[in-house]
C-alpha positions in Angstrom: 35.5 19.7 81.1 34.3 20.0 77.5 37.5 21.7 76.4 39.5 18.7 77.8 37.1 16.3 76.0 37.6 17.9 72.6 41.3 18.6 73.4 40.8 22.3 72.7 42.8 23.6 75.7 45.8 21.4 74.8 46.0 22.4 71.1 45.7 26.2 71.1 48.7 27.8 73.0 51.2 25.0 72.4 50.4 24.7 68.7 50.9 28.5 68.2 54.2 28.4 70.0 55.5 25.4 68.1 54.4 26.8 64.7 56.0 30.2 65.4 59.3 28.5 66.3 59.2 26.2 63.3 58.7 29.2 60.9 61.6 31.1 62.4 63.8 28.1 62.3 63.0 27.3 58.7 63.9 30.9 57.6 67.3 30.6 59.3 67.9 27.2 57.7 67.0 28.6 54.3 69.5 31.4 54.6 72.2 29.0 55.7 71.4 26.7 52.8 71.6 29.6 50.3 75.2 30.2 51.3 76.1 26.5 51.1 74.5 26.1 47.7 76.4 28.9 46.3 79.7 27.4 47.5 78.8 24.0 46.2 77.8 25.2 42.8 81.1 27.2 42.6 83.1 24.0 43.4 81.2 22.0 40.7 82.0 24.7 38.2 85.7 24.4 39.1 85.5 20.7 38.6 83.9 21.1 35.2 86.6 23.6 34.2 89.4 21.2 35.3 87.9 18.3 33.4 86.9 16.3 36.4 83.4 15.5 35.3 83.1 12.3 37.3 83.4 14.3 40.6 81.0 16.9 39.3 78.4 14.3 38.5 78.6 13.0 42.1 78.5 16.4 43.7 75.6 17.6 41.7 73.3 15.0 43.4 74.0 16.7 46.8 73.2 20.1 45.3 69.9 18.8 43.9 69.0 17.3 47.3 69.8 20.6 49.1 67.7 22.5 46.6 64.8 20.1 47.1 65.0 20.5 50.9 65.1 24.3 50.5 62.0 24.2 48.3 60.2 21.8 50.8 60.9 24.3 53.7 59.4 27.1 51.7 56.1 25.1 51.2 56.1 24.0 54.8 56.7 27.5 56.0 53.6 28.6 54.1 51.5 25.8 55.5 52.7 26.6 59.1 51.6 30.3 58.6 48.3 29.1 57.2 47.6 26.8 60.2 48.8 29.5 62.7 46.2 31.9 61.4 43.5 29.3 61.8 44.2 27.6 65.1 40.9 28.8 66.5 39.1 26.9 63.7 41.0 23.8 64.7 40.0 24.2 68.3 36.4 24.7 67.5 36.0 21.5 65.4 36.5 18.0 66.5 37.4 16.7 63.0 40.1 18.4 60.8 38.5 20.9 58.5 38.6 20.1 54.8 40.4 23.4 53.9 43.2 22.6 56.4 43.5 18.9 55.7 46.3 19.3 53.1 48.3 21.6 55.3 47.9 19.4 58.4 48.6 16.1 56.5 51.7 17.6 54.8 53.2 18.7 58.2 52.5 15.3 59.7 54.3 13.6 56.7 57.3 16.0 56.7 57.9 16.2 60.4 59.9 13.0 60.8 61.8 13.7 57.5 63.0 17.2 58.6 65.3 16.4 61.5 66.6 20.0 61.5 63.2 21.3 62.6 62.2 19.5 65.9 59.3 21.9 66.4 57.4 20.2 63.6 57.5 17.0 65.6 55.9 18.8 68.5 53.1 20.0 66.2 52.7 16.4 64.9 52.2 15.1 68.4 49.6 17.7 69.1 47.7 16.7 66.0 48.0 13.0 67.1 46.5 13.9 70.5 43.5 15.7 68.8 42.8 13.6 65.8 44.1 10.1 66.8 46.8 7.7 65.7 44.8 6.5 62.7 44.8 10.0 61.2 48.6 10.3 61.7 49.3 6.8 60.3 47.2 7.6 57.2 49.2 10.7 56.4 52.6 9.1 57.2 51.9 6.1 55.0 50.5 8.1 52.2 47.2 6.3 52.1 44.7 7.1 49.3 42.4 9.1 51.6 45.1 11.5 52.7 45.8 14.9 51.1 49.6 15.3 51.5 51.0 17.8 49.1 52.6 16.1 46.1 55.4 18.6 45.8 56.4 17.9 49.4 56.5 14.1 48.7 58.8 14.7 45.7 61.1 17.1 47.3 61.6 15.0 50.5 62.2 11.8 48.5 65.5 10.1 49.1 65.7 8.4 45.7 68.5 9.3 43.3 67.5 12.2 40.9 67.0 11.3 37.3 69.9 11.8 34.8 68.0 14.5 32.9 67.7 16.6 36.0 71.4 16.2 36.9 72.4 17.1 33.4 70.2 20.2 33.5 71.7 21.4 36.8 75.2 20.8 35.5 74.5 22.9 32.4 72.9 25.6 34.5 76.0 25.7 36.8 78.4 25.9 33.8 76.3 28.7 32.2 76.1 30.6 35.5 79.9 30.6 36.0 80.8 31.0 32.3 82.5 27.6 32.0 83.0 26.2 28.5 82.0 22.6 28.9 81.2 19.8 26.5 78.3 17.8 28.0 78.4 14.9 25.5 80.4 12.6 27.8 78.0 13.3 30.7 75.0 12.8 28.5 76.3 9.4 27.5 77.1 8.5 31.1 73.6 9.5 32.3 71.9 7.6 29.5 73.5 4.3 30.6 71.2 1.9 32.3 72.4 0.6 35.7 73.3 -3.1 35.8 71.2 -5.4 37.9 73.8 -7.0 40.1 71.3 -8.8 42.3 70.6 -11.3 39.4 74.2 -12.3 39.1 76.5 -11.9 36.1 75.3 -11.9 32.6 74.7 -15.4 31.1 77.3 -16.6 28.6 76.3 -18.0 25.2 77.1 -21.7 25.6 76.3 -22.5 22.0 79.0 -20.2 20.8 81.6 -21.6 23.1 80.7 -25.2 22.0 81.0 -24.2 18.3 84.4 -22.7 19.0 85.6 -25.8 20.8 84.5 -28.0 17.9 86.3 -25.8 15.4 89.6 -26.0 17.3 91.8 -29.0 16.2 92.6 -31.7 18.7 96.1 -31.1 20.0 96.4 -34.4 21.8 99.0 -36.5 20.1 98.2 -40.3 20.3 101.5 -41.6 18.9 103.5 -39.8 21.6 101.4 -41.7 24.2 102.1 -45.0 22.5 105.9 -44.2 22.5 105.7 -43.5 26.2 104.1 -46.8 26.7 106.8 -48.5 24.7 109.5 -46.9 26.9 107.6 -48.2 30.0 107.6 -51.7 28.6 111.3 -51.5 27.8 112.1 -50.5 31.4 110.2 -53.6 32.7 111.9 -56.0 30.2 114.3 -57.5 32.8 111.6 -58.2 35.3 109.4 -59.9 32.6 112.3 -62.2 31.6 112.3 -63.6 35.1 108.5 -64.1 35.1 107.6 -65.0 31.6 103.9 -65.6 32.4 103.3 -62.0 33.5 100.9 -60.1 31.3 101.3 -56.4 30.3 98.4 -53.9 30.0 98.5 -50.9 27.8 96.0 -48.0 28.2 95.2 -45.7 25.3 93.3 -42.4 25.4 91.2 -41.6 22.4 90.1 -38.3 21.0 86.8 -38.4 22.9 88.4 -38.8 26.3 87.5 -42.6 26.7 90.1 -45.1 27.8 90.8 -48.4 26.0 92.7 -51.2 27.7 94.7 -53.6 25.4 96.3 -56.7 26.9 99.5 -58.0 25.4 99.9 -61.7 24.8 101.2 -63.9 27.6 104.5 -65.8 27.0 104.0 -69.4 27.6 102.3 -72.5 26.1 99.0 -72.1 24.3 99.4 -68.3 24.2 96.8 -66.4 22.2 96.6 -62.8 21.2 93.6 -61.2 22.9 92.5 -57.7 22.3 89.8 -55.6 23.9 88.5 -53.1 21.5 86.7 -49.9 22.6 85.1 -47.2 20.6 88.4 -46.3 18.9 89.1 -45.8 15.2 90.8 -48.5 13.3 94.0 -46.5 12.8 94.5 -46.1 16.5 94.1 -49.9 17.1 96.6 -50.5 14.3 99.1 -48.2 15.9 98.5 -50.0 19.2 99.3 -53.3 17.7 102.5 -52.0 16.1 103.5 -50.6 19.5 102.8 -54.0 21.2 104.9 -55.8 18.5 107.7 -53.3 19.1 107.5 -53.9 22.8 107.7 -57.7 22.3 110.8 -57.3 20.1 112.4 -55.1 22.8 111.5 -57.6 25.4 113.0 -60.4 23.4 116.2 -58.4 22.9 116.4 -57.8 26.7 116.0 -61.5 27.4 118.8 -62.3 24.9 121.0 -59.7 26.5 120.3 -61.1 29.9 121.2 -64.7 28.8 124.4 -63.4 27.2 125.4 -61.8 30.4 124.7 -65.0 32.4 126.8 -67.0 29.9 129.8 -64.6 30.2 129.5 -64.6 33.9 129.6 -68.4 34.2 132.5 -68.6 31.7 134.4 -66.1 33.9 133.9 -68.2 37.0 135.0 -71.4 35.3 
């Protein structure tokens, strides 16, 4: 009854079996990783020799990750053997002994991160049954009161290894396989700071663009616009001869993009010349007046031609 109350009968035999299986499995995985690491390092040396440094810089990250897992397995294997030898002490005490706290917390932290070793999960469940979920949560979340091994935390981290470590491993591989390799390009690549793409593109200096726009001359040609208006007025000359009281409007575009409307004089009694001036320079207005005068002369010529045609037509009939 007391054994079930303190969970002693549940921890002992199962914990010993799971720890023994975990130790043997980690040794097999370490031997397997040794062979894989040798092949991977040889491939990276071939890439360096062929001048394909970009591929080598990517592959070296996988090599570093495998080496970290191998080192983490070595520490976990030592902790498993340490706990296996002291299972009776764990059974005799309700709380986790202080001398075993680091080993127990490290196994709890590493168990879900080492999917190749399911036996560690079984050990973790046994510790949860004995010490409670709060103890498991504190070790898993790396709370300040836990004693997880710092090397285990670093080796099982999923973050990208720093550039200095990647460069060091590349140099070691080149030296190991006697590859003559210039590391200056990789050093420059690793020293670059990654761009923060979440904040959007880099801002453009608006002041510089504004000064460049001001320095550029205005390519818009105002006289050509006036000549086009003249041709428009000439086209409508015949229709104006039939309705002499119709007014004509001319639109001008200045350098600042504003639009000025100039009304031509109406043909009829008491006709006055009216002009609506905008914010245009005096030379532009003068050219506008000249254009209007030319349009009037063209209109008068068109009316005279129309009258001459009518006179010839009537003469031919008679």
